[in-house]
N, CA, C and O atoms as a Tinker XYZ file with bonds, in Angstrom:
   312  protein
     1  N      0.846000   -1.112000   -0.003000    73     2
     2  CA    -0.023000   -0.011000   -0.032000    64     1     3
     3  C      0.876000    1.238000    0.024000    63     2     4     5
     4  O      1.805000    1.308000    0.829000    81     3
     5  N      0.594000    2.184000   -0.810000    73     3     6
     6  CA     1.353000    3.429000   -0.924000    64     5     7
     7  C      1.008000    4.312000    0.113000    63     6     8     9
     8  O     -0.114000    4.282000    0.618000    81     7
     9  N      2.050000    5.246000    0.540000    73     7    10
    10  CA     1.791000    6.324000    1.496000    64     9    11
    11  C      1.159000    7.408000    0.822000    63    10    12    13
    12  O      1.313000    7.651000   -0.375000    81    11
    13  N      0.348000    8.141000    1.716000    73    11    14
    14  CA    -0.256000    9.437000    1.110000    64    13    15
    15  C      0.745000   10.492000    1.121000    63    14    16    17
    16  O      1.594000   10.583000    2.008000    81    15
    17  N      0.646000   11.284000    0.143000    73    15    18
    18  CA     1.479000   12.493000   -0.038000    64    17    19
    19  C      1.139000   13.591000    0.957000    63    18    20    21
    20  O     -0.015000   13.991000    1.109000    81    19
    21  N      2.202000   14.073000    1.641000    73    19    22
    22  CA     1.929000   15.152000    2.643000    64    21    23
    23  C      2.107000   16.426000    1.963000    63    22    24    25
    24  O      2.956000   16.543000    1.080000    81    23
    25  N      1.315000   17.441000    2.341000    73    23    26
    26  CA     1.450000   18.712000    1.834000    64    25    27
    27  C      2.677000   19.399000    2.510000    63    26    28    29
    28  O      2.882000   19.303000    3.720000    81    27
    29  N      3.474000   20.093000    1.665000    73    27    30
    30  CA     4.596000   20.801000    2.112000    64    29    31
    31  C      4.257000   22.181000    2.396000    63    30    32    33
    32  O      3.918000   22.909000    1.464000    81    31
    33  N      4.311000   22.618000    3.584000    73    31    34
    34  CA     3.989000   23.934000    4.003000    64    33    35
    35  C      4.857000   24.410000    5.158000    63    34    36    37
    36  O      5.466000   23.600000    5.856000    81    35
    37  N      4.915000   25.713000    5.358000    73    35    38
    38  CA     5.769000   26.317000    6.454000    64    37    39
    39  C      5.297000   25.763000    7.774000    63    38    40    41
    40  O      4.095000   25.620000    7.998000    81    39
    41  N      6.204000   25.459000    8.626000    73    39    42
    42  CA     5.929000   25.091000   10.043000    64    41    43
    43  C      5.767000   26.413000   10.836000    63    42    44    45
    44  O      6.687000   27.231000   10.834000    81    43
    45  N      4.620000   26.640000   11.510000    73    43    46
    46  CA     4.372000   27.916000   12.196000    64    45    47
    47  C      5.184000   27.965000   13.495000    63    46    48    49
    48  O      5.693000   29.037000   13.822000    81    47
    49  N      5.325000   26.959000   14.196000    73    47    50
    50  CA     6.095000   27.011000   15.533000    64    49    51
    51  C      7.583000   27.135000   15.241000    63    50    52    53
    52  O      8.166000   26.308000   14.540000    81    51
    53  N      8.181000   28.173000   15.788000    73    51    54
    54  CA     9.634000   28.380000   15.572000    64    53    55
    55  C     10.430000   27.229000   16.159000    63    54    56    57
    56  O     11.430000   26.822000   15.568000    81    55
    57  N     10.041000   26.718000   17.244000    73    55    58
    58  CA    10.841000   25.618000   17.904000    64    57    59
    59  C     10.743000   24.347000   17.024000    63    58    60    61
    60  O     11.748000   23.686000   16.762000    81    59
    61  N      9.526000   24.025000   16.580000    73    59    62
    62  CA     9.317000   22.783000   15.793000    64    61    63
    63  C     10.165000   23.002000   14.372000    63    62    64    65
    64  O     10.869000   22.123000   13.875000    81    63
    65  N      9.984000   24.231000   13.851000    73    63    66
    66  CA    10.679000   24.526000   12.602000    64    65    67
    67  C     12.197000   24.346000   12.712000    63    66    68    69
    68  O     12.833000   23.865000   11.774000    81    67
    69  N     12.797000   24.743000   13.890000    73    67    70
    70  CA    14.272000   24.600000   14.114000    64    69    71
    71  C     14.645000   23.112000   14.249000    63    70    72    73
    72  O     15.672000   22.667000   13.736000    81    71
    73  N     13.814000   22.384000   14.928000    73    71    74
    74  CA    14.094000   20.911000   15.117000    64    73    75
    75  C     14.035000   20.240000   13.754000    63    74    76    77
    76  O     14.921000   19.459000   13.406000    81    75
    77  N     12.969000   20.549000   12.958000    73    75    78
    78  CA    12.873000   19.977000   11.682000    64    77    79
    79  C     14.015000   20.313000   10.780000    63    78    80    81
    80  O     14.540000   19.443000   10.084000    81    79
    81  N     14.424000   21.600000   10.779000    73    79    82
    82  CA    15.594000   22.074000    9.988000    64    81    83
    83  C     16.834000   21.242000   10.358000    63    82    84    85
    84  O     17.528000   20.747000    9.470000    81    83
    85  N     17.117000   21.085000   11.660000    73    83    86
    86  CA    18.329000   20.394000   12.089000    64    85    87
    87  C     18.298000   18.992000   11.624000    63    86    88    89
    88  O     19.319000   18.453000   11.195000    81    87
    89  N     17.076000   18.340000   11.699000    73    87    90
    90  CA    16.934000   16.895000   11.284000    64    89    91
    91  C     17.249000   16.786000    9.792000    63    90    92    93
    92  O     18.096000   16.002000    9.364000    81    91
    93  N     16.553000   17.581000    9.043000    73    91    94
    94  CA    16.606000   17.580000    7.528000    64    93    95
    95  C     18.024000   17.934000    7.102000    63    94    96    97
    96  O     18.525000   17.363000    6.134000    81    95
    97  N     18.693000   18.864000    7.798000    73    95    98
    98  CA    19.997000   19.258000    7.421000    64    97    99
    99  C     21.021000   18.095000    7.575000    63    98   100   101
   100  O     21.873000   17.816000    6.732000    81    99
   101  N     20.834000   17.472000    8.720000    73    99   102
   102  CA    21.651000   16.230000    8.984000    64   101   103
   103  C     21.501000   15.145000    7.964000    63   102   104   105
   104  O     22.464000   14.501000    7.548000    81   103
   105  N     20.243000   14.957000    7.563000    73   103   106
   106  CA    19.864000   13.956000    6.547000    64   105   107
   107  C     20.424000   14.309000    5.165000    63   106   108   109
   108  O     20.868000   13.453000    4.400000    81   107
   109  N     20.376000   15.676000    4.878000    73   107   110
   110  CA    20.877000   16.087000    3.545000    64   109   111
   111  C     22.406000   15.964000    3.427000    63   110   112   113
   112  O     22.941000   15.610000    2.376000    81   111
   113  N     23.117000   16.282000    4.588000    73   111   114
   114  CA    24.576000   16.092000    4.624000    64   113   115
   115  C     24.935000   14.655000    4.546000    63   114   116   117
   116  O     25.953000   14.306000    3.948000    81   115
   117  N     24.160000   13.826000    5.110000    73   115   118
   118  CA    24.424000   12.309000    5.102000    64   117   119
   119  C     24.285000   11.913000    3.573000    63   118   120   121
   120  O     25.143000   11.214000    3.034000    81   119
   121  N     23.219000   12.363000    2.922000    73   119   122
   122  CA    23.013000   11.967000    1.543000    64   121   123
   123  C     24.151000   12.472000    0.641000    63   122   124   125
   124  O     24.532000   11.779000   -0.303000    81   123
   125  N     24.732000   13.738000    0.931000    73   123   126
   126  CA    25.729000   14.239000    0.133000    64   125   127
   127  C     27.065000   13.391000    0.306000    63   126   128   129
   128  O     27.842000   13.134000   -0.613000    81   127
   129  N     27.201000   13.011000    1.588000    73   127   130
   130  CA    28.399000   12.094000    1.910000    64   129   131
   131  C     28.278000   10.819000    1.144000    63   130   132   133
   132  O     29.242000   10.354000    0.536000    81   131
   133  N     27.037000   10.215000    1.166000    73   131   134
   134  CA    26.792000    8.927000    0.482000    64   133   135
   135  C     27.087000    9.050000   -0.981000    63   134   136   137
   136  O     27.739000    8.173000   -1.548000    81   135
   137  N     26.605000   10.168000   -1.658000    73   135   138
   138  CA    26.784000   10.421000   -3.033000    64   137   139
   139  C     28.320000   10.469000   -3.318000    63   138   140   141
   140  O     28.828000    9.895000   -4.281000    81   139
   141  N     28.987000   11.174000   -2.437000    73   139   142
   142  CA    30.466000   11.277000   -2.648000    64   141   143
   143  C     31.216000    9.993000   -2.662000    63   142   144   145
   144  O     32.110000    9.784000   -3.482000    81   143
   145  N     30.830000    9.076000   -1.699000    73   143   146
   146  CA    31.480000    7.832000   -1.499000    64   145   147
   147  C     31.072000    6.882000   -2.607000    63   146   148   149
   148  O     31.927000    6.261000   -3.238000    81   147
   149  N     29.759000    6.760000   -2.854000    73   147   150
   150  CA    29.278000    5.725000   -3.801000    64   149   151
   151  C     29.644000    6.027000   -5.218000    63   150   152   153
   152  O     29.932000    5.115000   -5.992000    81   151
   153  N     29.638000    7.339000   -5.593000    73   151   154
   154  CA    29.865000    7.698000   -7.025000    64   153   155
   155  C     31.246000    8.378000   -7.226000    63   154   156   157
   156  O     31.546000    8.866000   -8.316000    81   155
   157  N     32.053000    8.402000   -6.192000    73   155   158
   158  CA    33.379000    8.954000   -6.292000    64   157   159
   159  C     33.295000   10.393000   -6.854000    63   158   160   161
   160  O     34.002000   10.793000   -7.779000    81   159
   161  N     32.372000   11.129000   -6.217000    73   159   162
   162  CA    32.095000   12.584000   -6.735000    64   161   163
   163  C     32.608000   13.588000   -5.784000    63   162   164   165
   164  O     32.579000   13.299000   -4.588000    81   163
   165  N     33.052000   14.675000   -6.141000    73   163   166
   166  CA    33.380000   15.827000   -5.329000    64   165   167
   167  C     32.107000   16.549000   -5.096000    63   166   168   169
   168  O     31.411000   16.953000   -6.028000    81   167
   169  N     31.781000   16.724000   -3.739000    73   167   170
   170  CA    30.550000   17.292000   -3.359000    64   169   171
   171  C     30.809000   18.462000   -2.344000    63   170   172   173
   172  O     31.532000   18.329000   -1.356000    81   171
   173  N     30.168000   19.591000   -2.668000    73   171   174
   174  CA    30.251000   20.786000   -1.714000    64   173   175
   175  C     28.825000   21.251000   -1.574000    63   174   176   177
   176  O     28.082000   21.382000   -2.547000    81   175
   177  N     28.452000   21.506000   -0.274000    73   175   178
   178  CA    27.170000   21.929000   -0.035000    64   177   179
   179  C     27.090000   22.981000    1.074000    63   178   180   181
   180  O     27.677000   22.784000    2.138000    81   179
   181  N     26.402000   24.060000    0.862000    73   179   182
   182  CA    26.245000   25.103000    1.935000    64   181   183
   183  C     24.768000   25.310000    2.222000    63   182   184   185
   184  O     23.944000   25.307000    1.308000    81   183
   185  N     24.446000   25.485000    3.461000    73   183   186
   186  CA    23.064000   25.687000    3.903000    64   185   187
   187  C     23.046000   26.837000    4.934000    63   186   188   189
   188  O     23.860000   26.863000    5.857000    81   187
   189  N     22.115000   27.775000    4.762000    73   187   190
   190  CA    21.983000   28.820000    5.754000    64   189   191
   191  C     20.683000   28.597000    6.456000    63   190   192   193
   192  O     19.659000   28.302000    5.839000    81   191
   193  N     20.737000   28.748000    7.826000    73   191   194
   194  CA    19.512000   28.679000    8.669000    64   193   195
   195  C     18.734000   29.975000    8.494000    63   194   196   197
   196  O     19.169000   30.900000    7.807000    81   195
   197  N     17.560000   30.014000    9.141000    73   195   198
   198  CA    16.723000   31.287000    9.042000    64   197   199
   199  C     17.447000   32.381000    9.941000    63   198   200   201
   200  O     17.025000   33.535000    9.873000    81   199
   201  N     18.479000   32.091000   10.752000    73   199   202
   202  CA    19.116000   32.995000   11.516000    64   201   203
   203  C     20.394000   33.489000   10.800000    63   202   204   205
   204  O     21.105000   34.356000   11.307000    81   203
   205  N     20.659000   32.928000    9.637000    73   203   206
   206  CA    21.813000   33.189000    8.822000    64   205   207
   207  C     23.062000   32.405000    9.171000    63   206   208   209
   208  O     24.141000   32.727000    8.675000    81   207
   209  N     22.946000   31.369000   10.022000    73   207   210
   210  CA    24.120000   30.621000   10.379000    64   209   211
   211  C     24.417000   29.710000    9.137000    63   210   212   213
   212  O     23.527000   29.170000    8.480000    81   211
   213  N     25.761000   29.594000    8.879000    73   211   214
   214  CA    26.269000   28.828000    7.714000    64   213   215
   215  C     26.582000   27.407000    8.214000    63   214   216   217
   216  O     27.195000   27.213000    9.263000    81   215
   217  N     26.146000   26.449000    7.436000    73   215   218
   218  CA    26.484000   25.025000    7.708000    64   217   219
   219  C     27.098000   24.613000    6.386000    63   218   220   221
   220  O     26.629000   25.027000    5.326000    81   219
   221  N     28.175000   23.779000    6.441000    73   219   222
   222  CA    28.837000   23.413000    5.143000    64   221   223
   223  C     29.226000   21.935000    5.093000    63   222   224   225
   224  O     29.486000   21.359000    6.149000    81   223
   225  N     29.275000   21.346000    4.022000    73   223   226
   226  CA    29.800000   19.968000    3.820000    64   225   227
   227  C     30.606000   20.005000    2.607000    63   226   228   229
   228  O     30.180000   20.554000    1.591000    81   227
   229  N     31.790000   19.428000    2.667000    73   227   230
   230  CA    32.669000   19.170000    1.517000    64   229   231
   231  C     33.212000   17.819000    1.657000    63   230   232   233
   232  O     33.700000   17.424000    2.716000    81   231
   233  N     33.130000   17.084000    0.564000    73   231   234
   234  CA    33.723000   15.731000    0.529000    64   233   235
   235  C     35.254000   15.861000    0.855000    63   234   236   237
   236  O     35.856000   16.909000    0.622000    81   235
   237  N     35.829000   14.818000    1.374000    73   235   238
   238  CA    37.207000   14.904000    1.882000    64   237   239
   239  C     38.143000   15.215000    0.711000    63   238   240   241
   240  O     39.210000   15.793000    0.917000    81   239
   241  N     37.764000   14.847000   -0.495000    73   239   242
   242  CA    38.641000   15.113000   -1.681000    64   241   243
   243  C     38.317000   16.481000   -2.336000    63   242   244   245
   244  O     39.022000   16.949000   -3.230000    81   243
   245  N     37.264000   17.070000   -1.868000    73   243   246
   246  CA    36.812000   18.298000   -2.552000    64   245   247
   247  C     37.713000   19.480000   -2.334000    63   246   248   249
   248  O     38.039000   19.784000   -1.187000    81   247
   249  N     38.128000   20.156000   -3.364000    73   247   250
   250  CA    38.980000   21.300000   -3.232000    64   249   251
   251  C     38.267000   22.560000   -2.906000    63   250   252   253
   252  O     38.847000   23.637000   -3.049000    81   251
   253  N     36.997000   22.492000   -2.461000    73   251   254
   254  CA    36.191000   23.648000   -2.165000    64   253   255
   255  C     36.030000   23.885000   -0.672000    63   254   256   257
   256  O     36.105000   22.967000    0.145000    81   255
   257  N     35.801000   25.182000   -0.341000    73   255   258
   258  CA    35.499000   25.480000    1.084000    64   257   259
   259  C     34.468000   26.672000    0.879000    63   258   260   261
   260  O     34.459000   27.421000   -0.098000    81   259
   261  N     33.597000   26.724000    1.968000    73   259   262
   262  CA    32.591000   27.817000    1.946000    64   261   263
   263  C     33.012000   28.806000    3.084000    63   262   264   265
   264  O     33.466000   28.415000    4.159000    81   263
   265  N     32.825000   30.097000    2.762000    73   263   266
   266  CA    33.148000   31.164000    3.720000    64   265   267
   267  C     31.950000   32.073000    3.819000    63   266   268   269
   268  O     31.403000   32.523000    2.813000    81   267
   269  N     31.547000   32.338000    5.059000    73   267   270
   270  CA    30.385000   33.236000    5.192000    64   269   271
   271  C     30.813000   34.691000    5.005000    63   270   272   273
   272  O     31.778000   35.152000    5.615000    81   271
   273  N     30.080000   35.403000    4.153000    73   271   274
   274  CA    30.325000   36.841000    3.916000    64   273   275
   275  C     29.092000   37.589000    4.083000    63   274   276   277
   276  O     28.376000   37.788000    3.101000    81   275
   277  N     28.750000   38.057000    5.328000    73   275   278
   278  CA    27.496000   38.704000    5.621000    64   277   279
   279  C     26.497000   37.586000    5.627000    63   278   280   281
   280  O     26.684000   36.556000    6.275000    81   279
   281  N     25.365000   37.819000    4.847000    73   279   282
   282  CA    24.246000   36.867000    4.755000    64   281   283
   283  C     24.584000   35.742000    3.772000    63   282   284   285
   284  O     23.973000   34.675000    3.833000    81   283
   285  N     25.541000   35.960000    2.872000    73   283   286
   286  CA    25.768000   35.056000    1.794000    64   285   287
   287  C     27.103000   34.180000    1.991000    63   286   288   289
   288  O     28.025000   34.561000    2.712000    81   287
   289  N     27.115000   33.097000    1.354000    73   287   290
   290  CA    28.281000   32.220000    1.380000    64   289   291
   291  C     29.001000   32.299000    0.158000    63   290   292   293
   292  O     28.390000   32.466000   -0.897000    81   291
   293  N     30.264000   32.195000    0.194000    73   291   294
   294  CA    31.169000   32.208000   -0.958000    64   293   295
   295  C     31.876000   30.871000   -1.037000    63   294   296   297
   296  O     32.539000   30.463000   -0.083000    81   295
   297  N     31.746000   30.201000   -2.133000    73   295   298
   298  CA    32.470000   28.979000   -2.304000    64   297   299
   299  C     33.751000   29.266000   -3.058000    63   298   300   301
   300  O     33.733000   29.853000   -4.140000    81   299
   301  N     34.866000   28.847000   -2.474000    73   299   302
   302  CA    36.124000   29.126000   -3.114000    64   301   303
   303  C     36.917000   27.869000   -3.272000    63   302   304   305
   304  O     36.711000   26.945000   -2.485000    81   303
   305  N     37.835000   27.752000   -4.252000    73   303   306
   306  CA    38.665000   26.703000   -4.444000    64   305   307
   307  C     39.864000   26.962000   -3.583000    63   306   308   309
   308  O     40.427000   28.056000   -3.595000    81   307
   309  N     40.282000   25.893000   -2.787000    73   307   310
   310  CA    41.396000   26.022000   -1.853000    64   309   311
   311  C     42.698000   25.547000   -2.563000    63   310   312
   312  O     43.772000   25.567000   -1.961000    81   311
């Protein structure tokens, strides 16, 4: 039996939204790492929270790094 599709909409509670963001960010970074390992790909990923905090992932072989500059991130080759 197939699952029903859930509607994607903004979470109104700030605390619940932050918890969901943290869990989904962790899952996204895990998938990026899996892609890097399984496909031998260089992966770089930057995510900004609603407060402007920068989170980054780069595969161990990736020559890229993310630097926060104000509200934006800059990806540079190291």
